C-alpha positions in Angstrom: 111.8 133.6 32.7 109.0 131.1 33.3 109.4 127.9 35.3 108.2 124.7 33.7 105.1 123.2 35.4 106.8 120.0 36.4 109.5 122.0 38.2 106.9 124.0 40.0 105.4 120.8 41.2 108.7 119.4 42.2 109.6 122.6 44.0 106.3 122.4 46.0 107.0 118.8 46.8 110.5 119.6 48.1 109.2 122.5 50.1 106.6 120.3 51.7 109.1 117.5 52.5 111.4 120.1 54.1 108.6 121.3 56.2 107.8 117.8 57.4 111.5 117.1 58.2 111.8 120.4 60.1 108.7 119.4 62.1 110.1 116.0 62.9 113.4 117.6 64.1 111.6 119.5 66.9 112.1 117.4 70.0 109.0 116.6 72.0 108.9 117.5 75.7 110.3 114.8 77.9 107.7 112.5 79.4 108.0 110.8 82.8 108.4 107.0 82.5 106.4 104.7 84.8 108.2 103.7 88.0 107.5 100.1 89.3 107.8 99.6 93.1 107.5 95.8 92.7 107.1 94.1 96.1 107.4 97.4 97.9 103.9 98.2 96.7 101.9 96.8 99.6 103.8 99.0 102.1 102.5 102.3 103.3 105.6 102.7 105.4 109.0 101.0 104.7 112.0 102.2 106.7 115.7 101.5 106.5 117.2 101.8 110.0 114.0 102.2 112.0 110.3 103.3 112.1 109.1 105.2 115.1 105.6 106.6 116.0 104.1 108.8 118.7 100.4 109.1 119.2 97.3 107.6 117.5 98.7 107.3 114.0 96.7 105.2 111.4 98.5 103.2 108.8 96.3 101.8 106.0 98.8 99.4 104.4 101.8 97.3 105.4 104.5 98.4 107.8 108.1 97.3 107.5 111.8 97.9 108.2 115.0 96.6 106.6 117.9 96.2 107.3 117.1 97.7 110.7 114.9 96.0 113.2 113.5 98.9 115.3 109.7 99.4 115.1 108.4 101.4 118.1 105.2 103.1 119.1 102.8 100.9 117.1 100.7 99.5 119.9 97.4 101.2 120.8 96.4 103.9 120.3 98.2 103.6 116.9 96.5 101.3 114.3 98.2 99.4 111.5 95.7 98.0 109.0 98.1 95.7 107.3 100.9 93.3 107.9 104.1 94.1 109.8 107.5 92.9 108.4 110.5 93.3 110.7 113.7 92.7 108.6 112.3 89.5 107.2 112.4 88.1 103.7 109.5 90.2 102.6 110.9 93.4 103.9 114.3 92.6 102.4 113.0 92.0 98.9 110.8 95.1 99.1 113.9 97.1 100.0 115.7 95.7 97.0 112.8 96.6 94.7 112.6 100.1 96.3 116.3 100.7 95.4 115.5 99.7 91.8 112.6 102.1 91.6 114.6 104.9 93.2 117.3 104.5 90.6 114.7 104.5 87.8 113.1 107.7 89.1 116.4 109.4 89.6 117.5 108.7 86.0 114.5 110.3 84.3 115.0 112.9 81.5 113.7 116.1 83.0 110.7 117.9 81.5 111.7 121.0 83.4 114.3 122.2 85.9 112.5 123.9 88.8 115.6 124.5 91.0 115.3 127.6 93.1 111.5 127.8 92.8 108.8 126.9 95.3 106.4 124.1 94.5 103.5 125.9 96.1 100.9 127.9 94.3 101.6 126.3 91.0 99.9 123.8 88.7 102.0 121.1 86.9 101.0 118.7 84.1 102.5 115.2 83.7 106.2 115.1 83.4 109.6 114.7 85.2 110.7 117.7 87.3 114.2 118.2 88.6 115.6 120.1 91.6 119.4 120.0 91.6 119.4 120.7 95.3 116.6 121.2 97.8 112.8 121.6 97.1 110.2 123.5 99.3 106.5 123.2 99.2 104.6 126.1 100.8 100.9 126.2 100.1 99.1 124.1 97.5 100.7 122.2 94.5 98.1 121.1 91.9 98.9 118.1 89.7 96.7 118.1 86.5 96.5 114.9 84.5 94.5 116.6 81.8 92.1 113.7 81.6 94.8 111.0 81.3 94.4 108.4 84.1 97.9 107.1 83.4 99.6 110.4 83.6 103.0 110.1 85.4 104.5 112.7 87.7 108.1 112.3 88.9 110.0 114.8 91.1 113.8 114.3 91.2 115.2 116.3 94.2 118.9 116.4 94.7 119.0 116.9 98.5 116.0 117.6 100.8 112.3 118.0 100.5 110.4 120.1 103.1 106.9 121.3 103.3 105.5 124.2 105.3 102.6 123.8 107.8 99.2 123.1 106.2 100.7 122.7 102.7 99.0 120.3 100.3 99.2 118.3 97.0 95.9 118.3 95.1 95.1 115.9 92.2 92.8 117.1 89.4 91.4 115.8 86.1 92.2 112.1 86.6 95.5 112.5 88.4 96.3 109.7 90.9 98.7 109.6 93.8 99.6 106.1 92.6 101.4 107.7 89.7 103.3 110.4 91.6 106.9 109.7 92.7 109.1 111.9 94.8 112.8 110.8 94.6 114.7 112.6 97.4 118.5 112.6 97.5 118.7 112.8 101.3 115.8 113.4 103.7 112.2 114.7 103.6 110.2 116.5 106.3 106.4 117.1 106.1 105.4 119.8 108.5 102.2 119.9 110.7 98.9 119.2 108.9 100.5 118.9 105.5 98.2 116.9 103.2 100.7 115.1 101.0 100.1 112.7 98.0 102.3 110.4 96.1 105.1 107.8 96.7 107.8 109.5 98.8 111.2 107.7 98.3 114.0 109.2 100.4 117.6 108.0 100.2 118.0 108.7 104.0 115.1 109.6 106.4 111.5 110.8 106.4 109.9 112.8 109.2 106.3 113.7 109.6 105.2 116.4 112.1 102.0 116.4 114.1 98.8 115.8 112.0 100.5 115.5 108.6 98.7 113.0 106.3 99.8 111.1 103.2 97.8 109.5 100.4 100.5 107.2 99.0 103.6 105.7 100.6 106.6 106.6 102.7 109.7 104.7 101.7 113.2 105.3 103.2 116.2 103.4 101.8 118.7 103.8 104.6 117.4 106.0 107.4 114.5 106.3 109.9 110.9 107.1 109.3 109.3 109.2 112.2 105.6 109.6 112.7 103.6 111.8 115.0 99.8 111.4 115.0 99.6 110.9 111.2 97.1 109.2 108.9 98.7 107.3 106.0 96.7 105.7 103.3 98.2 103.5 100.5 94.8 103.5 98.8 94.8 100.4 96.6 97.7 101.1 94.3 98.7 97.6 93.3 101.6 97.8 90.9 103.5 100.9 91.9 103.2 102.2 88.4 100.1 103.0 86.5 97.1 102.8 88.8 94.1 100.6 87.8 90.6 102.0 88.3 88.8 100.2 91.1 92.0 99.0 92.6 93.1 102.3 94.0 94.1 103.8 90.6 93.2 107.1 89.1 89.7 108.5 88.9 88.2 108.7 85.4 87.9 112.2 83.9 85.1 114.2 85.5 84.9 112.0 88.6 86.6 114.5 90.9 83.4 115.0 92.8 82.8 116.2 96.3 81.5 113.3 98.5 80.0 112.0 95.3 81.2 110.2 92.2 80.5 112.3 89.1 80.8 116.1 88.8 79.0 116.8 92.0 79.2 118.6 95.3 78.3 117.9 98.8 77.6 121.1 100.6 77.3 121.5 104.4 75.2 124.6 105.0 74.5 126.2 108.4 70.8 127.1 108.8 70.7 130.6 110.4 67.3 129.8 112.0 68.9 126.8 113.8 72.5 127.6 114.6 74.7 124.6 113.9 72.3 122.6 111.7 73.7 121.0 108.7 72.0 120.0 105.4 74.3 118.0 103.1 73.4 116.9 99.6 75.1 114.9 96.9 74.5 114.0 93.2 73.5 110.5 92.1 76.0 108.1 90.7 76.4 104.4 90.8 80.0 103.4 90.1 83.4 105.1 90.3 87.1 104.3 90.4 88.1 107.0 92.9 87.1 110.5 93.8 87.8 113.5 96.0 85.4 113.8 99.0 84.8 117.2 100.4 82.7 118.9 103.1 81.9 122.6 102.9 80.3 124.8 105.5 80.9 127.5 108.1 82.6 127.4 111.5 83.9 123.9 110.9 86.5 123.0 113.4 87.5 119.5 112.2 86.4 116.8 109.7 87.5 113.2 110.2 87.0 111.0 107.1 86.6 107.3 107.4 86.4 104.5 104.8 84.4 101.5 105.8 84.8 102.4 109.4 88.5 103.0 109.3 89.8 106.5 109.8 91.7 107.7 106.8 92.4 111.4 107.4 91.6 114.3 109.7 91.3 117.9 108.4 91.4 121.0 110.6 91.7 123.5 107.8 89.9 124.1 104.6 89.7 122.5 102.1 88.1 119.6 104.1 88.7 116.9 101.6 90.3 113.6 100.9 91.0 111.4 97.9 89.0 108.1 98.3 90.3 104.9 96.8 89.1 101.4 97.5 89.1 97.8 96.1 86.2 96.9 93.8 82.8 96.5 95.7 80.5 98.4 97.9 81.9 100.9 100.4 80.8 103.7 102.8 82.6 107.0 103.3 81.7 108.9 106.4 82.7 112.4 107.5 82.5 113.4 111.2 82.2 117.2 111.4 82.8 119.2 114.6 82.2 122.9 114.8 83.9 125.9 116.5 80.8 127.0 118.3 78.4 125.0 120.4 76.9 123.2 117.5 76.6 119.4 118.0 78.9 117.2 115.9 77.4 115.9 112.6 78.2 112.6 110.8 77.7 112.6 107.1 77.6 109.3 105.2 77.8 108.2 101.6 77.6 104.7 100.1 79.3 104.1 96.8 80.5 101.3 94.5 84.1 101.1 93.4 84.3 99.7 89.8 86.3 96.8 88.7 87.0 98.7 85.5 87.0 102.4 84.4 83.5 103.9 84.0 83.5 107.1 82.1 79.8 107.6 82.1 78.4 105.9 85.2 74.7 105.1 85.4 72.6 107.3 87.6 71.3 105.9 90.9 70.5 107.0 94.4 73.3 108.4 96.5 72.6 110.5 99.5 74.1 111.5 102.8 72.4 110.2 105.9 72.9 111.2 109.5 
């Protein structure tokens, strides 16, 4: 029996509508919501009971403690490039805002449950990731923003966070440490020479072993923060949520360059005819919001990176790199390279301009190492 034309049309319409409804019924993957640190944002270190330091640590940001009052080991050779607040009104309010941020992070809807797996040797896109108990980072964790400078990464860890020696967190494709939050149910320990990124919020204590570095913040609600010869850089993250380019926010897509600002590399090559000689190079770019600086070469023993004369990180193992963030204006990044043989140390230098707004296609201009 034939079906009337108008019924055929109706049937197609119903079928199409059903397909649309079925599509809408499929839940989207959970996205991480922004976390606002409020008045805790200026702090690179904010402890609960105490903050202690051993050795020549460098803190690029404010130092504080509340409700405790113990701040020890912060005279020379340690350097604090920021204000110090010892259980005063500023520290107390920052601690209150930290508690709010901690609760917001802990209450996120999980994109995935990673309980029982290692964070190392994996790449994650933006989202909220849950560990019902402890989390371990061995090796390198890559966070990929997929070109979204506002991409949020939240890690909800039920008990402890620990890293193995020389582990690292790498940001790619516009990811910013300003938008990475580690909510830890008890305590966190970063082992020797770990290169960590993000805002580490522990309910109890945080311990850094010798040579560990952090691009972000260390925030402990109730316990102690312990440092040993560490370099901590808050960058310029202003709001504690979505980073703003030029103010320490995320780099625009394609700006993950190597001691440069736009799809470039800076290569340190040893000349076999002159052992130990170095010939660096870099591409040309005029303005950037932030970028990864890297030195490559052979027999490199250590690379110490500085921003405008202030030491920001020391690397003794490849990759010799650091994420560079600065307030708008002109700046200079330097890399002091020492070698494993008798080669004399080399200082590489790069001037660059941090933009007041995101620049996706920066104009070309001279940008070269000197030294």
